RODO-791517 format. One record per residue: x, y, z of N, C-alpha, C, O in turn; residue number from 1. Coordinates in steps of 0.02 Angstrom, whole numbers, padded with zeros to 5 digits. Example, Ala and Ser with C-alpha at 12.3 -4.5 7.8 and 13.67 -1.06 7.14 Angstrom:
<atoms>
00660  -00284  00390  00615  -00225  00390  00660  -00165  00390  00712  -00166  00423  1
00642  -00112  00354  00684  -00053  00357  00645  00002  00394  00670  00057  00402  2
</atoms>
This chain:
<atoms>
04090  11233  04012  04092  11284  03956  04147  11309  03932  04190  11291  03972  1
04171  11341  03890  04216  11371  03820  04216  11430  03812  04161  11459  03809  2
04278  11469  03807  04271  11534  03781  04342  11530  03729  04401  11540  03746  3
04314  11514  03666  04399  11548  03614  04368  11596  03560  04312  11600  03535  4
04431  11634  03549  04430  11679  03493  04491  11635  03429  04530  11589  03444  5
04486  11656  03383  04535  11620  03325  04534  11687  03276  04497  11734  03286  6
04565  11683  03240  04590  11729  03187  04577  11670  03140  04594  11610  03139  7
04525  11728  03086  04513  11685  03023  04548  11659  02992  04605  11684  02991  8
04538  11607  02957  04575  11586  02908  04617  11616  02888  04674  11610  02911  9
04598  11668  02824  04651  11701  02773  04688  11745  02824  04742  11763  02802  10
04675  11766  02882  04726  11808  02944  04782  11756  02955  04835  11780  02974  11
04779  11698  02948  04801  11650  02970  04884  11629  02922  04945  11621  02929  12
04830  11629  02872  04872  11619  02799  04926  11674  02793  04983  11660  02777  13
04905  11742  02807  04935  11806  02797  04984  11808  02829  05031  11832  02798  14
04997  11789  02893  05036  11786  02934  05077  11744  02915  05135  11748  02935  15
05058  11697  02875  05129  11659  02868  05166  11667  02798  05213  11633  02778  16
05132  11723  02765  05168  11756  02715  05217  11806  02713  05259  11820  02671  17
05196  11843  02794  05234  11909  02806  05304  11890  02825  05320  11835  02846  18
05353  11951  02813  05424  11913  02831  05426  11893  02912  05377  11891  02950  19
05477  11884  02922  05494  11870  02979  05504  11922  03026  05491  11923  03086  20
05533  11969  02987  05558  12034  03026  05532  12109  02981  05537  12105  02920  21
05511  12159  03004  05484  12206  02989  05514  12254  03031  05493  12265  03088  22
05564  12286  03004  05618  12346  03027  05577  12403  03026  05588  12443  03072  23
05541  12415  02994  05505  12480  02973  05442  12507  03004  05391  12485  02978  24
05432  12557  03063  05366  12554  03097  05325  12599  03033  05275  12626  03058  25
05331  12614  02962  05295  12625  02933  05260  12566  02892  05203  12556  02872  26
05322  12533  02887  05269  12466  02850  05251  12426  02904  05195  12404  02892  27
05268  12409  02950  05214  12383  03021  05161  12405  03017  05114  12366  03024  28
05145  12492  02999  05079  12497  03004  05061  12467  02930  05020  12421  02936  29
05072  12474  02890  05059  12477  02803  05041  12389  02810  05039  12360  02756  30
05035  12371  02835  05023  12285  02860  04977  12288  02893  04924  12275  02865  31
04973  12304  02953  04918  12320  03003  04863  12351  02953  04811  12318  02947  32
04869  12400  02923  04802  12418  02911  04776  12385  02829  04720  12378  02804  33
04834  12373  02807  04790  12304  02735  04745  12246  02774  04695  12219  02751  34
04780  12230  02849  04757  12175  02898  04666  12182  02915  04621  12140  02921  35
04669  12277  02919  04611  12296  02936  04548  12309  02873  04488  12314  02888  36
04575  12312  02801  04559  12294  02738  04526  12257  02745  04465  12262  02755  37
04564  12199  02740  04536  12136  02724  04488  12105  02765  04452  12059  02744  38
04486  12132  02833  04453  12099  02875  04391  12108  02859  04360  12056  02848  39
04352  12176  02851  04298  12186  02830  04271  12172  02770  04214  12155  02753  40
04325  12183  02739  04314  12155  02646  04267  12084  02649  04211  12075  02626  41
04318  12027  02693  04318  11977  02675  04233  11943  02742  04210  11886  02749  42
04210  12011  02778  04147  11990  02824  04180  11951  02900  04148  11939  02951  43
04242  11939  02890  04273  11929  02968  04284  11953  03029  04313  11928  03076  44
04252  12021  03021  04268  12077  03085  04252  12151  03048  04239  12169  02991  45
04261  12186  03119  04265  12257  03093  04326  12292  03080  04374  12265  03107  46
04343  12356  03040  04381  12375  02995  04467  12385  03032  04514  12421  03014  47
04461  12342  03083  04528  12363  03137  04569  12309  03158  04545  12259  03184  48
04657  12321  03147  04702  12259  03145  04736  12304  03185  04735  12366  03188  49
04784  12234  03237  04849  12253  03267  04898  12212  03270  04891  12152  03258  50
04960  12242  03288  05006  12172  03281  05059  12201  03330  05072  12260  03341  51
05086  12143  03357  05156  12142  03408  05208  12117  03378  05206  12063  03347  52
05260  12152  03384  05328  12155  03360  05373  12161  03412  05354  12190  03462  53
05425  12140  03412  05471  12168  03430  05503  12234  03421  05543  12237  03374  54
05496  12283  03452  05516  12353  03431  05572  12362  03405  05575  12393  03352  55
05632  12336  03438  05681  12360  03396  05716  12320  03348  05757  12344  03309  56
05696  12246  03348  05724  12192  03285  05674  12206  03222  05689  12207  03163  57
05600  12219  03256  05567  12197  03195  05533  12151  03189  05487  12141  03149  58
05556  12108  03241  05503  12046  03212  05447  12025  03233  05415  12047  03281  59
05437  11994  03208  05345  11987  03200  05341  11946  03250  05378  11898  03259  60
05300  11961  03279  05258  11887  03341  05187  11866  03303  05179  11808  03281  61
05133  11919  03296  05095  11919  03253  05038  11959  03218  05009  11993  03260  62
05016  11965  03166  04955  12028  03164  04894  12012  03163  04884  11971  03118  63
04831  12029  03203  04767  12003  03234  04703  12070  03202  04707  12129  03185  64
04655  12025  03206  04588  12089  03172  04544  12076  03231  04563  12046  03281  65
04500  12095  03225  04441  12113  03266  04398  12060  03242  04399  12038  03185  66
04356  12038  03294  04327  11954  03285  04262  11961  03335  04242  11914  03370  67
04235  12017  03334  04187  12050  03385  04112  11994  03361  04093  11945  03393  68
04081  12021  03300  04040  11987  03250  04045  11910  03271  04018  11872  03311  69
04101  11906  03216  04091  11805  03225  04088  11775  03271  04058  11722  03271  70
04121  11800  03331  04147  11766  03396  04089  11786  03428  04067  11729  03436  71
04054  11815  03448  03998  11846  03472  04021  11875  03537  03993  11864  03590  72
04071  11910  03530  04104  11924  03608  04110  12021  03584  04119  12035  03525  73
04105  12056  03616  04105  12122  03623  04164  12143  03645  04177  12203  03634  74
04205  12108  03675  04283  12111  03680  04339  12075  03641  04399  12070  03653  75
04295  12047  03583  04346  12037  03546  04369  12080  03485  04364  12073  03424  76
04393  12122  03520  04426  12197  03456  04501  12172  03447  04538  12131  03473  77
04505  12216  03398  04585  12182  03382  04644  12178  03437  04671  12128  03461  78
04657  12240  03449  04709  12225  03540  04694  12166  03541  04714  12117  03510  79
04639  12178  03598  04631  12122  03632  04650  12023  03604  04678  11976  03632  80
04621  12030  03548  04633  11962  03504  04691  11973  03487  04727  11924  03500  81
04716  12014  03464  04807  12023  03451  04832  11992  03511  04846  11933  03520  82
04837  12042  03554  04871  12025  03616  04892  11964  03676  04935  11946  03716  83
04789  11941  03632  04804  11886  03685  04832  11799  03619  04846  11741  03630  84
04827  11825  03583  04868  11784  03516  04948  11773  03545  04977  11722  03564  85
04969  11840  03541  05040  11853  03562  05048  11800  03627  05070  11742  03627  86
05027  11832  03671  05027  11805  03741  05023  11732  03737  05063  11706  03776  87
04997  11700  03712  04991  11632  03678  05041  11585  03665  05048  11528  03689  88
05087  11627  03609  05124  11607  03559  05186  11617  03598  05229  11574  03588  89
05200  11666  03643  05263  11681  03683  05254  11652  03762  05299  11657  03804  90
05189  11623  03775  05184  11586  03806  05200  11620  03866  05238  11593  03906  91
05165  11696  03882  05163  11757  03947  05094  11790  03949  05053  11807  03907  92
05099  11794  04014  05046  11839  04002  05054  11904  04013  05002  11936  04020  93
05110  11936  04017  05174  11984  04026  05241  11983  03999  05294  11960  04019  94
05220  12018  03942  05254  12058  03881  05293  12091  03913  05349  12096  03887  95
05285  12120  03963  05340  12163  03987  05387  12140  04023  05427  12180  04045  96
05394  12071  04037  05414  12027  04098  05505  12054  04080  05529  12058  04024  97
05540  12068  04142  05624  12053  04132  05661  11992  04100  05657  11933  04115  98
05695  12020  04054  05718  11987  04006  05685  11956  03945  05711  11908  03916  99
05626  11986  03925  05603  11998  03874  05596  12061  03816  05569  12114  03831  100
05620  12049  03758  05628  12114  03725  05581  12144  03720  05527  12121  03737  101
05589  12212  03693  05526  12249  03699  05466  12260  03656  05451  12301  03613  102
05436  12204  03685  05359  12223  03626  05341  12284  03615  05352  12331  03654  103
05309  12289  03554  05280  12348  03509  05197  12323  03497  05177  12265  03488  104
05170  12367  03501  05092  12338  03485  05078  12408  03440  05088  12467  03453  105
05049  12368  03376  05039  12426  03326  04974  12417  03299  04949  12366  03276  106
04946  12484  03305  04875  12488  03270  04832  12543  03251  04842  12599  03276  107
04784  12533  03209  04765  12582  03152  04729  12613  03175  04688  12632  03134  108
04713  12641  03250  04699  12687  03263  04696  12695  03358  04715  12653  03398  109
04677  12741  03368  04705  12734  03470  04656  12703  03508  04597  12722  03511  110
04683  12650  03540  04630  12613  03574  04561  12623  03594  04545  12674  03623  111
04533  12592  03585  04477  12620  03627  04440  12613  03705  04403  12568  03685  112
04431  12616  03735  04424  12643  03823  04421  12552  03846  04418  12551  03907  113
04421  12507  03828  04421  12441  03834  04496  12439  03816  04541  12429  03857  114
04503  12447  03759  04575  12383  03729  04626  12470  03782  04638  12455  03841  115
04640  12514  03771  04653  12571  03826  04710  12521  03895  04768  12510  03912  116
04630  12502  03914  04674  12460  03982  04687  12386  03966  04706  12358  04017  117
04683  12334  03898  04730  12312  03881  04797  12309  03887  04842  12279  03917  118
04786  12362  03838  04865  12396  03821  04902  12393  03877  04960  12372  03872  119
04876  12415  03943  04919  12439  03990  04939  12355  04045  04987  12352  04083  120
04894  12305  04036  04902  12275  04065  04920  12217  04033  04920  12163  04061  121
04936  12227  03973  04981  12174  03918  05052  12163  03940  05085  12112  03929  122
05074  12222  03974  05143  12226  03983  05200  12259  03915  05261  12270  03913  123
05143  12268  03865  05197  12302  03805  05227  12370  03815  05198  12410  03852  124
05273  12381  03791  05311  12432  03805  05310  12495  03755  05323  12553  03771  125
05296  12475  03701  05272  12527  03650  05200  12540  03603  05170  12488  03589  126
05178  12585  03587  05125  12577  03571  05138  12636  03491  05167  12690  03487  127
05109  12605  03453  05117  12655  03392  05051  12633  03353  05029  12577  03342  128
05027  12697  03337  04931  12713  03314  04962  12757  03247  05014  12788  03234  129
04901  12742  03212  04892  12776  03142  04859  12850  03157  04860  12888  03109  130
04835  12871  03207  04811  12917  03227  04751  12914  03310  04729  12860  03329  131
04740  12962  03338  04706  12991  03397  04664  13032  03391  04636  13050  03442  132
04640  13067  03316  04584  13099  03346  04527  13076  03337  04516  13015  03342  133
04467  13132  03319  04404  13084  03303  04367  13066  03248  04308  13051  03239  134
04416  13070  03213  04411  13060  03148  04385  12981  03112  04366  12970  03054  135
04390  12952  03148  04362  12877  03140  04290  12872  03195  04252  12826  03179  136
04275  12902  03238  04203  12902  03254  04151  12932  03217  04091  12920  03218  137
04199  12994  03171  04139  13027  03121  04135  13013  03073  04099  13046  03035  138
04175  12952  03049  04168  12912  02985  04146  12863  02996  04131  12831  02945  139
04134  12836  03048  04128  12758  03044  04070  12756  03070  04025  12734  03034  140
04053  12782  03156  03997  12799  03183  04008  12748  03252  03968  12742  03299  141
04063  12718  03245  04092  12657  03295  04105  12743  03357  04119  12801  03343  142
04094  12715  03412  04077  12712  03489  04153  12684  03519  04173  12626  03520  143
04186  12741  03539  04254  12728  03578  04262  12723  03637  04302  12688  03668  144
04215  12766  03660  04215  12767  03734  04240  12823  03767  04278  12862  03739  145
04222  12828  03822  04250  12891  03856  04330  12888  03888  04345  12873  03946  146
04371  12905  03837  04447  12886  03840  04459  12944  03894  04418  12988  03905  147
04531  12936  03932  04550  12997  03963  04578  13043  03927  04596  13024  03871  148
04591  13122  03948  04606  13160  03930  04675  13168  03918  04690  13201  03868  149
04713  13149  03947  04773  13149  03928  04812  13073  03944  04860  13058  03979  150
04768  13039  03903  04773  12961  03881  04843  12941  03869  04860  12886  03892  151
04893  12981  03834  04950  12965  03804  04976  12981  03871  05002  12929  03890  152
04983  13028  03920  05027  13057  03963  05042  12988  03992  05097  12964  04003  153
04973  12957  04006  04954  12893  04065  04994  12840  04048  05027  12812  04092  154
04998  12814  03966  05028  12777  03960  05112  12787  03973  05149  12739  03980  155
05135  12853  03977  05192  12867  03963  05222  12844  04042  05280  12828  04050  156
05173  12846  04097  05198  12859  04167  05194  12794  04175  05211  12782  04233  157
05180  12743  04146  05176  12678  04151  05225  12629  04124  05236  12569  04130  158
05262  12701  04077  05322  12664  04055  05308  12633  03987  05337  12580  03978  159
05274  12653  03941  05238  12614  03891  05256  12695  03831  05237  12751  03845  160
05284  12682  03784  05296  12752  03713  05243  12748  03671  05227  12699  03637  161
05206  12819  03678  05173  12834  03625  05203  12856  03570  05246  12899  03575  162
05186  12832  03512  05208  12847  03431  05153  12848  03387  05126  12799  03361  163
05131  12939  03375  05058  12948  03349  05072  12955  03274  05128  12957  03249  164
05017  12958  03243  05005  12992  03169  05055  12940  03135  05108  12966  03117  165
05049  12867  03122  05076  12840  03077  05038  12824  03015  04981  12800  03015  166
05064  12834  02975  05002  12842  02900  04958  12858  02917  04914  12815  02918  167
04946  12897  02931  04842  12919  02963  04817  12910  02896  04767  12875  02887  168
04851  12941  02841  04786  12964  02803  04777  12885  02757  04728  12871  02723  169
04840  12841  02770  04816  12765  02739  04749  12734  02784  04692  12739  02760  170
04760  12704  02847  04688  12714  02891  04639  12736  02879  04585  12706  02881  171
04647  12795  02865  04568  12829  02837  04557  12830  02791  04513  12869  02773  172
04582  12800  02757  04560  12778  02672  04538  12712  02698  04477  12722  02703  173
04546  12650  02719  04517  12608  02747  04454  12601  02795  04418  12552  02803  174
04449  12681  02834  04378  12695  02878  04308  12720  02839  04249  12713  02856  175
04343  12759  02766  04315  12778  02731  04264  12738  02677  04213  12760  02649  176
04293  12673  02670  04268  12619  02619  04243  12577  02655  04195  12551  02626  177
04255  12551  02724  04193  12520  02779  04132  12578  02781  04073  12564  02770  178
04153  12639  02796  04066  12663  02792  04049  12649  02734  04007  12604  02728  179
04074  12679  02681  04029  12671  02597  03995  12612  02604  03938  12603  02581  180
04034  12562  02642  03995  12475  02616  03921  12472  02661  03879  12428  02653  181
03917  12520  02702  03845  12506  02725  03875  12445  02794  03829  12434  02833  182
03915  12422  02806  03926  12352  02837  03912  12381  02901  03895  12440  02907  183
03918  12337  02953  03866  12337  03035  03905  12394  03071  03966  12397  03062  184
03887  12421  03094  03923  12441  03158  03907  12455  03230  03887  12507  03255  185
03922  12389  03263  03913  12344  03309  03915  12373  03385  03912  12344  03440  186
03923  12445  03367  03906  12498  03444  03842  12445  03495  03806  12408  03462  187
03832  12446  03562  03799  12404  03613  03736  12452  03599  03738  12510  03580  188
03676  12408  03615  03626  12441  03610  03582  12431  03545  03523  12445  03534  189
03634  12398  03501  03585  12399  03425  03632  12425  03366  03630  12418  03305  190
03665  12450  03398  03748  12484  03336  03688  12512  03272  03635  12542  03283  191
03705  12500  03233  03666  12530  03156  03700  12533  03111  03758  12544  03126  192
03687  12526  03043  03741  12516  02985  03772  12599  02984  03741  12650  02999  193
03866  12590  02955  03891  12643  02935  03861  12690  02902  03801  12688  02887  194
03902  12741  02886  03870  12794  02848  03930  12848  02829  03968  12856  02877  195
03942  12877  02787  03998  12925  02774  03982  12982  02810  03924  13003  02810  196
04037  13016  02846  04038  13077  02887  04107  13102  02864  04158  13067  02859  197
04099  13191  02848  04156  13206  02810  04201  13199  02876  04171  13216  02927  198
04277  13175  02887  04285  13197  02937  04334  13270  02953  04384  13266  02989  199
04320  13311  02933  04339  13350  02925  04272  13413  02974  04291  13466  02998  200
04194  13388  02978  04149  13425  03010  04146  13413  03086  04107  13444  03121  201
</atoms>
């Protein structure tokens, strides 16, 4: 028996085209958001992407995307996929081992309850997100799970800095486009089609 998750061909090619270093956090997030849009527009997964970078130099390790439906794997969220590919590229299960650069995970929203755990166990020392409020779930209908009310403080206790609200509106534009597309919302128990909901509700 075998278990494999891979990035779609377009994402592999897009990674090759990216600069080796992306010093600006906003530019890192902008690339991640672009991957999130391309993923659902290409029919290769949900509207989620994540990138692993050296925090201080901006050196790119990889930007990955959600692969749940194509992989028939409920855990193939963008963060899990990206962290796993990064660990293979860097040949380590622990991105926080002594002697390594400080690695940063950049995501187009706060990690869901599963990816929150994956973030902690990956060893990364910095998490940058586009937003953390209820907008994602309200707009798309995805169930992000019961996150700890002090999730950011719990990360900081474990030595993971949290940078919130990076290009929030740009991320929300993609979620609204996903909702308008009628694409499948793959929650457990049957999911359902996406539908536009006013994030201000």
